[in-house]
N, C-alpha and C positions, 0 to 999 in steps of 0.2 A: 820755354817750352813752345815749340812751333805748333800752329793750328792747322797747317796744310795737310790734306789727306795724303798719306804715303810717306810723310817725313817721320824720321825717328824721334822719339821723345828724349833721346840723348842719355839713356841710362837712368840710374836712380839718384834721387836727391840725397843730400847729406843727412846724417842722423839728426833728429830733432827738428826737422823742417816740416813736420806734418801740419801744424796749425797755420803755418805761414801761407799755405795754399798758393804757391808761386804762380800756378796756372789760372788762378781765379780772376775773372774780369768783372766789370760792373754790370754785365748783361744778366738780367734776372732769369731769362730763359736759357741762356748759355748756347753759344755757337750759331747764332743767327747769321746766315750768309749776307743779309742786307746790311748789317752793322759791323761785321767782322772786316779786318783789314784785308787788302788784296793779297792773295797767296798764289804760289805756283803749284798747279795741280800736277801730280805724278801718278803713275800707274798704281792701282790698288794691289798690294801684295797678297800672297796666298794666305788664307786664314789658317791659323794654327789649330791643331787638334785640341778639342776641349773648349774652344772659344764659345760655342753655343751654350755649354753648361755654365760658363762664367757669365755670359750675357743674361741668362735667365735669372741669375742671382743678383743682378743690379737692382738696387732699391727702386720701386716704382716712382718715388719722388724725383729721381734723377732721370730716368727714362722709362716711359710706359712700355709694357710688353708689346712687341711687334713693331716698335719704332726704331729707326736707325740711331745708333749711338753717336754722341758728339765725337767728331773725328779725333780730337786729342785723347779722349777716354778710350776710344777704340784702339789707338796705337799704344797707349799705356798698357792695356791688357795684353796686346800682342807682344810687347817687349818683355812683360813678365813671363809669358808662356814660352817664348822662344829664347829668352836670355839676351843679355847685352855683353859686349866685349869685357871679359874678365868676371862675368857674373853668370852663374849657372841658371838654367831655366827652372821656373816653378811649375808644379803640377796644377791642373785646374782646381783641385781641392785646396791647395795652398793659396792660390789667388783668391778663391772665394772666401776663405778664412780671413785673408788680409783685408778684403773689401769690408766684411762684416766688422772686423776689429776696428777699422777706421771709422766707418759710418755710424755704427751703433755705439761703439766704445767711446767715441768722442761726442756723442749726442748731436750728430749732424742733422738728424731728422728734426729735432727741436730747434736747433740753432738756425736752420734755414727757413723756418716758418715766418710768414709775413708779420706776425705780431710779436716775434721774439725781440727782446731788447738786450743787445750785447754791450751797450754802453749808454751813457746819458744823452748821446746825440742821435740815437736811433729813432726813426720814424717809420710809419708804415710804407712810405714811399722810398725809403732808402737810408743810407748812412754814409757820410763823407769822411768819417774817422779812419785812421789807419787800421788795417786788419791785425788781429792778434797773431803773434809769431815770435820767433827768437829775437828778431830785431826790434820788435815792439810788444813786449810782454804785457803792457797795459792797454794794448789796442782792443778794438771792438771784436767780440767773439761771434758776432752774427755772420752767417754764411750768405753772401750775396749771389753767388753763382754755384749751384750744386754740381754741375758738370765740371767746371774748372777746379773746384775745391777737391772733389773726389779724385780727379786725375792727378793732381799734385800729391794728395794724401796717400794713394796706393803706391806711388813711386818713391815716396819718402822712406828712407831706410832707418829703422830704429837703432840698429847697431852699426858701428863703423865698418864691420866686416860685411861686404856685399853678399857673401855666401850664407849669411845668417838669416834664418827665417823663424821668427818668434822664439829665439833662444836656442835653436838647433842649427848646426851647419848642415846644409843640404847634402845628403848622401853620407853624413858622418855623425859625430857625437854632439853632445851639448857644446854650445859656444862658450869658450873660456872667458871671452871679453864680457859677455852678458852675465856669466856667473860672478865675475869680479864686481861688475856694476851692481848686481843684485845684492851681493854681500855688503857693499858699501852703503847701499840704500837701506838695508836692514839695520846696519850699525848706526846710521844716522837716525833712523826711526827709534831705535832703542835709546840712543842718547837723548833724543827729544822727549821720549816717554819718561826716562829717569829724571830729567830736568823738571818736567811737569809734576812728577810725583814728589820731588823734593820741595818744589815751590808750594804744592798743596799742603804737604806735611808742615812746612815752616809757617804757612798761613794759619793752619789749625792750631799749631803750638802757640803762636802769638795771640790768637783769639782766646785760647784757654788761659794763657798767662794774664791777658788783659781782664778776663772775667774773674780770675783769682785775685788780681790786684783790686778790682772793684769790690769784691767781697771783703778782702782784708781791710780796705780803706773804710768801707761802711761799718765794719765791726769796730775799728779803731775810733771812728767818729762817735759811735754809740757809747763806747767806753769813756771817751773824753767828756761827753755831755753828762753821763751819769756821775763821773767824778766831780765835775764842776758843781753839779746840783748838790752832791753830798757835802762838799767843802762849804758851799754857801750856806746850806742849812745848819751845818755845825757851827760856823762862825756867828751866824745870826742867833744861834741858840745861846751864845755866851754874851750877847748884848751888842754885837757890832752891827753897824748900819751905815748907809750913805757911802761917801767917798772912801772912808777907811775900809769898809767891808769890801768894796770893789778892788781896792789896792791889795788887800790880803788874799782875795780870791785869785787875782792875777799872779801873785807870787807863788801861791801853792800850785796853780796849774802850770806855770813855767817849770817848776821842779818836776811835776808829774810828766810833762811832755819830754823832759830830758831823760827821765827814767823809762818812759814808754814811747820811744820815737815812732813817728808815723811810718807805715810800711815803706821800705826803700823802693819797692817796685811800683809804687803808686805813681800815676802820672802827675798828681797834684801834691806829692809829698813835699814837705818843707824841711829845711835843714834843722837838725836838733838844736834846741835852745838851751843855753847854759842856765843853771839855776840862778835866780835873782837873790842876792844876799841883802835882804831887807832888815832894817833896824827893828821892825815890829813883827818878825816872823815868829809865829806861835805854833806850838804843836796842836794838831787838830785831833779831836777825839774820834774814835772809830765810828761812833754813831751819835746823832744829835740827842741831847737830853734837855729837859726843862731847866731853865736857869733858876738858881736859888736867889734868895734875897741878898745874901752876902756877895754873891757873884755880881749881881746887878749893881750893888753899891760900889764894888771895886772897879767895875767897868766904867761907871759914871765918873769916878775920881780920875781914872787914867785919861778918859776923853777930855775932861776939863783941863788936865795938865797939858795935853797935846794942843788944845785950843789956845791956851795962854802962852804957848811957846816954851 
């Protein structure tokens, strides 16, 4: 985009080029004759009808009222009002809406502030990182030159059809290209929302299943402890003690675990254990009872026999 007064801006930029700000330079003030490259001056062309209304709508951060516009921005507005080859002219109202849509819709007022950080390399004195745009989507979003950025932004065409203005063909009906793109965008948003909903539902289901597993495991652990206590008390009640008592308890609990396996959904579940076929497996009474004298004598006799081999 040339900066010389009177030169054409060369039509509209391609769709999606808004953030690239092709006309943006490193000049903070934008358009200073002392620092701009030498250009060939040509005769100022006639001002299009409605130009003053558009000029009054330029944000004051770009150009204060009563001040001359940056030449490139001036020509860009003229090109929009008069039209370019193959592109119909815009009305002043359409150009004003386009300016507001770009400047405020893309937060240019915030992004052009001196304290705005568009990347991790930004400082109050400037930023040397590449500008954000189609070719550098991860580039810095800070606007270094308001005039250059707005010039490129209002010439950038959202739709591939140069006759489209905000989804409507100038002098016609709605733009079919924009309608199709909008439907594709809505379909993509629906798909993303459905995927997010499925992920959330699956996450909640897993959390609920995990909580249920924890409850089932805790209940099983309590039942196991209660059964072991019952078996130990019952065997001790018939006179068993020491190693033999521990052995019998282990046998009985192995059989109980086989009949009552740990919940399969538990994270810490163990494989079911086969019952141990022990030589001294005894039936266990349903509840502990006080040992009789005859029972004690019989237990003592059995224990002596076991001890003597």
